[in-house]
N, C-alpha and C positions, 0 to 999 in steps of 0.2 A: 504494500500500500504506500502511496505517495503521501507523506504527511505535510509537505510544504504546499503552499498554494500553487495550483497549476490549471492550465486550460486544456480542454479536450475537444476533439471533433471526430466525426465519422461521416464520410461522404461516399456515396456509391452511385453507379449508373446502371440502369436497366432499360431495355428498349421500350417496355411497357410497364405501367404501374402494377406492382404485384409480382412481376417476373423475378427470377433469380438475377442477381447483379452480374454483369459481365466483368466488373471490377469494382473494388471498393478500397478505401484507405482510411486508417485510423491513426490518430496522433494524440499524444500527451506531451505537454511542454510546461516546464517550470522555468521561470525567468529569474535572473539575479536583479539586484537593485539598479543596474545600468541598462536593463532591458535586453540583456544577452541570454541566450538559451543556456541554462545551467544543467538541465536534464531533458532528454528527448527520448520518446519511445514511438516507433513507427511500425505499422503492420499493414499488410495487403491481404485482400480476399479476392477470389475469383481468378487470380492469375495462375496459380499452381493448383496442385491436388488438395492442398490444405492451406490454412492461413499461414502467412509468412511474416517473420520478424525481420526487419531491415537493419541489422546491427551496424553494418558499414556506413549506411546513410545516417544513422543516429550519431555516429562518431563525427561525421562531416559537419553536422549541424550544431553539435555541442560547442558552446563557447562563441558562437556567431550571433550576429544581430538578426538572423533569419531573413536576410535580404533575398531578393529574387535570384541573385547569382548563387548564393549558398543553397537555396532550395533547388535550383537547377542542377547543381553538382550532386546533391543528394538524390534527386530523381533520376539522374544518369545511372545510378547504381542498379536501377530496375532493368536496364538493358542487359545486365549480366545474368539475369535469371532465365531459367527455362520456363516458358509460359505454355498454358493450355492452347491447343490448336484444335478447334472443333467446328461443327456446323454453325455455331452461333457467332464465332469471331476467330480471327487468326491470332496466333500468339503475338505477332508484332503489333496488332491493333490493341490487344489487351495490355501490353506493356506501355504503349503510348498513352492509352487511356489512364492507366494506373499512375503514370507520371503526372498527368494533369490533376488527377484527383488527390494525389499526395500533396501537391502544391496548395490546393484548396484547403485540405485538412490542416496542414501546418499553419497557414495564415489564420484560419478560424481559431485554432487552438491557441496561437500566440495572442490573438486579440482578446480572447477570454482570459488568458493568464494576465495580460496587461491590465485588464479591467479590475481583476482581483488585487493587483499590486497598487493600483491607484486608490483603492479603498483603505489600504493599510496605513 
Protein backbone atom coordinates (compact mmCIF):
# COMPACT_ATOMS: atom_id res chain seq x y z
CA UNK A 1 0.00 0.00 0.00
CA UNK A 2 1.17 3.50 -0.81
CA UNK A 3 0.98 5.54 2.36
CA UNK A 4 2.10 8.84 0.81
CA UNK A 5 -0.39 10.98 -1.14
CA UNK A 6 -0.57 9.83 -4.73
CA UNK A 7 -2.64 10.15 -7.87
CA UNK A 8 -4.11 7.30 -9.85
CA UNK A 9 -5.60 6.72 -13.28
CA UNK A 10 -6.82 3.87 -15.46
CA UNK A 11 -7.74 4.42 -19.10
CA UNK A 12 -8.78 1.88 -21.71
CA UNK A 13 -10.00 1.73 -25.28
CA UNK A 14 -12.67 -0.59 -26.67
CA UNK A 15 -14.32 -0.35 -30.08
CA UNK A 16 -17.80 -0.44 -28.57
CA UNK A 17 -19.06 0.32 -25.06
CA UNK A 18 -19.02 -2.87 -23.01
CA UNK A 19 -16.51 -4.71 -25.21
CA UNK A 20 -13.24 -6.01 -23.84
CA UNK A 21 -10.56 -3.38 -24.14
CA UNK A 22 -8.05 -3.61 -26.96
CA UNK A 23 -5.61 -2.00 -24.55
CA UNK A 24 -5.60 -0.22 -21.22
CA UNK A 25 -3.08 1.51 -18.97
CA UNK A 26 -2.97 2.10 -15.24
CA UNK A 27 -0.74 4.48 -13.31
CA UNK A 28 0.01 5.49 -9.73
CA UNK A 29 2.21 8.53 -9.11
CA UNK A 30 3.54 10.07 -5.91
CA UNK A 31 5.15 13.50 -6.27
CA UNK A 32 7.81 15.17 -4.16
CA UNK A 33 7.58 18.77 -2.96
CA UNK A 34 9.07 20.07 -6.23
CA UNK A 35 6.45 18.27 -8.35
CA UNK A 36 8.80 15.54 -9.57
CA UNK A 37 7.79 11.89 -9.63
CA UNK A 38 9.03 10.29 -6.44
CA UNK A 39 7.37 6.95 -7.10
CA UNK A 40 5.66 5.55 -10.21
CA UNK A 41 3.80 2.32 -10.95
CA UNK A 42 2.66 1.48 -14.51
CA UNK A 43 0.70 -1.42 -15.91
CA UNK A 44 -0.91 -2.43 -19.20
CA UNK A 45 -3.81 -4.72 -20.04
CA UNK A 46 -4.91 -6.11 -23.39
CA UNK A 47 -1.44 -6.02 -24.90
CA UNK A 48 -0.17 -9.40 -23.72
CA UNK A 49 -1.67 -12.60 -22.39
CA UNK A 50 -1.90 -11.10 -18.90
CA UNK A 51 -1.55 -7.68 -17.27
CA UNK A 52 1.98 -6.33 -17.59
CA UNK A 53 4.01 -4.23 -15.18
CA UNK A 54 6.38 -1.77 -16.89
CA UNK A 55 9.33 -1.67 -14.49
CA UNK A 56 11.77 -0.16 -17.01
CA UNK A 57 9.31 2.62 -17.87
CA UNK A 58 8.72 3.27 -14.17
CA UNK A 59 12.46 3.80 -13.66
CA UNK A 60 12.57 6.20 -16.61
CA UNK A 61 9.82 8.35 -15.10
CA UNK A 62 11.02 8.33 -11.48
CA UNK A 63 12.72 11.59 -10.59
CA UNK A 64 11.40 13.46 -13.63
CA UNK A 65 8.84 16.25 -13.90
CA UNK A 66 6.68 13.89 -16.05
CA UNK A 67 7.19 16.06 -19.11
CA UNK A 68 5.96 14.98 -22.52
CA UNK A 69 9.50 13.90 -23.41
CA UNK A 70 9.82 11.77 -20.27
CA UNK A 71 6.44 10.17 -20.93
CA UNK A 72 7.40 9.49 -24.57
CA UNK A 73 10.61 7.80 -23.40
CA UNK A 74 8.64 5.62 -21.00
CA UNK A 75 6.02 4.78 -23.65
CA UNK A 76 8.81 3.74 -26.03
CA UNK A 77 9.46 0.80 -23.70
CA UNK A 78 6.16 -0.68 -24.90
CA UNK A 79 7.76 -1.22 -28.30
CA UNK A 80 9.99 -3.88 -26.72
CA UNK A 81 7.01 -6.01 -25.69
CA UNK A 82 5.53 -8.97 -27.51
CA UNK A 83 1.91 -7.99 -28.16
CA UNK A 84 -1.21 -9.98 -28.98
CA UNK A 85 -1.93 -10.20 -32.69
CA UNK A 86 -5.50 -11.38 -33.32
CA UNK A 87 -8.64 -10.71 -35.35
CA UNK A 88 -9.45 -7.64 -33.24
CA UNK A 89 -6.16 -5.77 -33.68
CA UNK A 90 -2.57 -6.28 -34.73
CA UNK A 91 0.17 -6.35 -32.14
CA UNK A 92 1.64 -3.17 -33.59
CA UNK A 93 -1.71 -1.37 -33.22
CA UNK A 94 -2.10 -2.56 -29.63
CA UNK A 95 1.38 -1.30 -28.75
CA UNK A 96 0.77 2.10 -30.37
CA UNK A 97 -2.59 2.40 -28.61
CA UNK A 98 -1.06 1.34 -25.29
CA UNK A 99 1.57 4.08 -25.61
CA UNK A 100 -1.10 6.75 -26.11
CA UNK A 101 -3.15 5.41 -23.21
CA UNK A 102 -0.08 5.25 -20.99
CA UNK A 103 0.54 8.95 -21.60
CA UNK A 104 -3.05 9.80 -20.71
CA UNK A 105 -2.90 7.71 -17.54
CA UNK A 106 0.37 9.29 -16.38
CA UNK A 107 -0.95 12.81 -16.97
CA UNK A 108 -4.23 12.11 -15.15
CA UNK A 109 -2.48 10.46 -12.21
CA UNK A 110 0.04 13.31 -11.97
CA UNK A 111 -2.75 15.90 -12.00
CA UNK A 112 -4.54 14.08 -9.18
CA UNK A 113 -1.32 13.80 -7.19
CA UNK A 114 -0.61 17.51 -7.69
CA UNK A 115 -4.11 18.37 -6.46
CA UNK A 116 -3.45 16.40 -3.26
CA UNK A 117 -0.12 18.18 -2.77
CA UNK A 118 -1.76 21.58 -3.12
CA UNK A 119 -4.13 20.71 -0.24
CA UNK A 120 -1.27 19.91 2.14
